[in-house]
N, C-alpha and C positions, 0 to 999 in steps of 0.2 A: 581522487573519490571528492575529495572537497569542494571541488565545483559543483558536483552532483548533488552533493548535500546542501550546498549553498543554495542551489536551483531549486531543488523541493522545498527548502523552508521558506523559500519567496513565492512559489508556484505549488501548492499544494493540492490542489483541484485537478482532478484529471478524468481517466476513465482505468475501469479495472475491467478486463478480460477473465474468464474462464469457460469451462466445456461442461456443456449439457447435453448428455445423449450425442458425442461424437461432433456436437456442434458449438460454435462459437457464441458465448454472450458477452456483451460490453454494458458497463452501464457506470453513469457518474459515481465518483467516488472521491474520497480524500486520503492524501497520506498523511499519518499521525506523527512520527518521529522516526528517530535513527539514535539506536544505543548498542555500545558495545558491537557494533558491525551489523548490526540486525535493524531490518526496515520493517517500523511496525504501522498498522492498520487495525479497523476493529470493521463488525457488523454484528446483527443481532442473529442468533440461531433461529430463528423462524422465518428467515429470507431465503430465498433459493439458491442466493449465492451462496450462502452458508452450506448447502445441502450438497451443492454441486463442489465444494470445496472438500468436501467428507469423501466424497466419490472419484476426485481427481483435484489432487491438491497443488496445481501447476497453475499458475496465474502470470500476468503480462499487464504492468500498471504502466501508465502514460501521463505525464504531465506536457502542455506546450505554453510558454509565456507569449505576451503580447507579440516581440519580436519573432515569433515563430521557434524559438529554440526549444527543442523536443529531449526530454530526457524519459527512456523506457525501463522498467526494472521487471526482470523475468525471473521466475524462480521456483522452487517448492515452497510451501507453505507449511508451518509448524502455529498451532493454536497453543496458548500458553493461560493458564491460571494465574499467573503470579500477580498477588495482589499491588505488588508496588507498580510495576507496569504497568496494570490499569487504573491505577489514582494518576500516576502519571499523564495517561492519555487523556483523561476525565479534565485533569486542572489544566491542559493545555487548551481544551478545546469547549468551549461554552455548548457549543449547539449537543456535541457529544453529551457533555452532562447532563444537559438538558434532558435529552433522549433517554439516557440511562441509570441518571441520577447517584448510582455507587457502583464501586468494585464488586460487590456480591451479587448485583441484579442477575437473576437465573436466565436470562437472554445477553447480556452483555458479551461478548467474544471479541478478545484480541487475535491477531494471528500477524506473524512476521516471516520475511524470506531473510534467510542467515549465509546461505551460499547459494550466488546466482549469478547476473549479468547486469551491468548497469549500462546504457549507452547513454550517452549528449551526442545529439548532432544540429545541425542548422542549414542555412540555405547559402553558407557562404563559398560554398564547393570544396570545402576541407574535408578532409575523411572525418566520419565520427570519432569519437572519443570512446572507448570501449573497455570497460572497468568489472574485471573479474571480482568477486568480493566471497 
């Protein structure tokens, strides 16, 4: 798991896939942090992605390095209103802080995957590393 976390800390920008009326929807997204085995992301509750997650809470997030190493995280998301977690996200990412300004912003939503699968792969010919968490 440590290799996956190291990779995501170094390559936190990627793409997030949701489901909208039975069809996949993919958009640019950022991994925020990991804490206590939970992988955190954030959004605004005014966005289509938020509405899609309310209807179908399963996602896949993918990030790729310049060396074409890829990590994919998949699982069911849970939303949290924990102000400690929200403040950590705001403090770690200036862009997020500019957008939402405070943990009590009514449109600021934080969600996480707690039980899912992480896959680390590359083009080495070696099998991917699969971690269930």
